[in-house]
C-alpha positions in Angstrom: 0.0 0.0 -0.1 1.3 3.5 -0.9 2.4 5.6 1.9 0.7 8.9 2.8 3.3 11.5 1.9 2.6 15.4 2.2 2.4 17.1 -1.0 5.0 19.8 0.4 7.4 16.7 0.9 6.9 15.8 -2.8 7.3 19.6 -3.9 10.4 19.6 -1.8 11.9 16.6 -3.3 11.5 17.9 -6.9 13.2 21.1 -5.7 16.2 19.4 -4.1 16.8 16.7 -7.0 16.5 19.8 -9.5 19.4 21.6 -7.6 21.4 18.8 -7.1 21.3 17.8 -10.9 22.0 21.3 -11.8 24.9 21.6 -9.3 26.3 18.0 -10.0 25.2 17.1 -13.4 23.5 13.6 -14.1 26.3 11.3 -13.7 28.0 12.8 -10.3 24.5 13.0 -8.8 24.0 10.3 -6.2 20.6 9.4 -4.6 22.2 9.5 -1.1 23.1 13.2 -1.8 19.6 13.9 -2.8 18.2 12.0 0.5 20.7 14.0 2.7 19.8 17.3 1.2 16.1 16.5 1.8 16.7 15.1 5.2 15.4 11.7 5.0 17.3 8.4 4.9 18.2 6.8 1.5 15.7 4.0 2.1 13.0 6.7 2.8 13.9 8.2 -0.5 13.4 5.1 -2.4 9.8 5.1 -1.1 9.0 8.2 -3.3 11.1 7.2 -6.4 12.4 4.1 -7.7 16.0 5.6 -9.2 18.2 8.2 -10.3 16.8 8.0 -13.8 12.9 8.2 -12.4 14.1 11.3 -10.4 15.6 13.0 -13.4 12.3 12.5 -15.4 10.4 13.8 -12.4 12.5 16.9 -12.5 12.3 17.5 -16.4 8.6 17.1 -15.8 7.6 18.9 -12.8 10.4 21.6 -11.7 8.6 24.1 -13.8 5.3 23.3 -12.7 4.5 22.1 -16.3 3.0 19.1 -14.9 1.5 18.5 -11.5 3.2 16.5 -8.9 2.5 12.7 -8.9 -0.4 11.4 -6.6 0.5 9.5 -3.5 -1.0 6.5 -5.0 1.5 6.5 -8.0 4.4 6.2 -5.6 7.4 5.4 -5.7 7.6 7.4 -9.1 8.6 4.6 -11.6 11.6 4.7 -13.8 10.8 5.6 -17.1 11.0 3.3 -20.2 14.3 3.8 -22.3 14.2 7.2 -24.3 11.0 8.6 -22.7 12.6 11.4 -20.8 14.3 12.5 -23.7 11.1 12.1 -25.9 9.3 14.3 -23.5 12.0 16.9 -23.8 11.8 16.5 -27.6 7.9 17.1 -27.2 8.1 20.0 -25.1 10.5 21.7 -27.3 8.4 21.2 -30.3 5.3 22.5 -28.4 7.1 25.6 -27.3 8.6 26.1 -30.9 5.3 25.7 -32.4 4.0 29.1 -30.6 7.0 31.0 -31.0 6.3 34.7 -32.2 9.8 34.1 -34.0 8.5 31.4 -36.1 5.6 33.3 -37.2 7.1 36.4 -38.2 10.2 35.0 -40.2 8.4 34.0 -43.1 5.6 36.7 -42.8 5.6 39.8 -45.0 8.1 42.4 -43.6 5.9 44.7 -41.2 5.9 48.5 -41.5 7.0 48.6 -37.6 9.7 46.5 -37.1 10.5 48.0 -33.8 7.3 46.5 -32.4 7.8 43.3 -34.1 11.3 42.8 -32.7 10.4 44.0 -29.5 7.5 41.1 -29.5 9.9 38.6 -30.7 12.2 39.3 -27.9 9.5 39.6 -25.1 8.3 36.2 -26.3 11.8 34.5 -26.3 12.4 36.1 -22.7 9.3 34.9 -21.3 9.3 31.5 -22.6 12.8 31.0 -21.5 12.1 32.3 -18.0 9.1 30.1 -17.5 11.0 26.8 -18.7 14.1 28.0 -16.8 14.7 24.8 -14.7 14.1 22.5 -17.7 16.6 24.6 -19.7 19.0 24.6 -16.8 18.9 21.0 -16.2 19.1 20.2 -20.0 22.2 22.6 -20.5 23.9 21.1 -17.4 23.3 17.4 -17.8 23.6 17.1 -21.7 27.2 16.3 -21.4 26.4 13.1 -19.5 23.3 12.0 -21.6 24.5 12.1 -25.4 20.4 11.2 -26.6 19.5 14.5 -24.6 22.4 16.6 -26.0 21.1 15.8 -29.4 17.7 17.0 -28.9 18.4 19.8 -26.6 21.1 21.2 -28.8 20.1 20.0 -32.2 16.4 20.9 -32.0 16.5 23.5 -29.1 19.2 25.7 -29.0 20.6 25.4 -32.5 17.3 25.1 -34.2 16.1 28.6 -32.3 19.6 30.3 -33.5 19.0 29.3 -37.1 15.5 30.9 -37.0 16.9 34.2 -35.5 19.6 34.3 -38.4 17.0 34.1 -40.9 14.8 36.8 -39.2 18.0 38.9 -39.0 19.1 38.3 -42.6 15.6 39.3 -44.0 15.2 42.4 -41.8 18.7 43.8 -42.5 18.4 42.9 -46.2 15.4 45.6 -46.8 17.2 48.0 -44.3 15.1 47.7 -41.2 17.8 46.4 -39.1 21.4 47.6 -39.3 23.8 45.7 -41.0 26.2 43.7 -38.3 29.6 42.0 -38.9 28.6 38.7 -38.6 24.8 37.7 -38.4 25.7 34.4 -36.7 27.5 36.2 -33.9 24.8 38.7 -33.6 22.0 36.0 -33.4 24.1 34.1 -30.7 24.6 37.3 -28.8 20.8 37.8 -28.4 20.0 34.4 -27.5 22.7 34.3 -24.9 21.8 37.8 -23.5 18.3 36.5 -23.0 19.3 33.1 -21.6 21.7 34.7 -19.0 19.0 37.1 -17.8 15.9 35.0 -18.2 17.6 31.7 -16.9 21.0 31.3 -15.5 20.9 34.5 -13.5 19.1 32.5 -11.2 22.0 30.3 -10.3 24.3 33.4 -10.1 26.5 32.9 -6.8 26.5 36.9 -6.6 23.3 38.0 -7.7 21.8 41.4 -8.1 18.2 42.0 -6.5 16.6 43.3 -9.4 12.7 43.2 -10.1 11.9 40.7 -12.8 9.4 43.1 -14.7 12.8 45.6 -14.6 15.1 42.8 -15.9 12.5 42.0 -18.9 12.2 45.4 -19.8 16.0 46.4 -19.6 17.2 43.4 -21.5 14.5 43.7 -24.4 15.1 47.5 -24.7 18.9 46.8 -24.8 18.8 44.4 -27.7 16.0 46.2 -29.7 18.2 49.3 -29.8 21.3 47.5 -30.8 19.7 46.1 -33.9 17.3 48.9 -35.0 18.4 50.8 -38.1 18.6 54.5 -36.8 17.0 56.9 -39.6 
């Protein structure tokens, strides 16, 4: 019979597991480390989750609140079938990509107001990265230990987005709406890395700045827009 486990304990389990995988990577993370950080015995932890693979899968699914925490009746969380965690991440990337403002504008007619268009693209990129920041950080940190995960994350995630942004910059530069840049690949990467740092990675900055989230978003978008707009 499944044990009665408080929902706040499950929430704390996902938080601790996520932070441990991010700090140590997949290979170095040990169930004993997670149990110690959670304040339970290692044997107790196995009453919540069957294996490290199950714990990582749960972190990918639940850390951003994208999926609800598992029900007590479903514990311990089962070890996922081979490839299912990677497939879950692949589906999540595809779902996010299908709604990207960048996808919508890259093949659209050139607008009269490129400033508003560019601002909309950047705000959308920032907010999507911000609300998926735990999965992004997990994928970034653990990809080197997980080749299949790396293939999906870098190939269909980071570099696919980079390719889209390069196409967008090329079309708008060609018609004189954005200013020419020495290197479109470098410009696109700089935009994405700037968004990624402020929307995602700054939350793990060992020496963070206390700045309101709305202020950060506004400042980042404003800076990037004005760095690309062609001045009259």
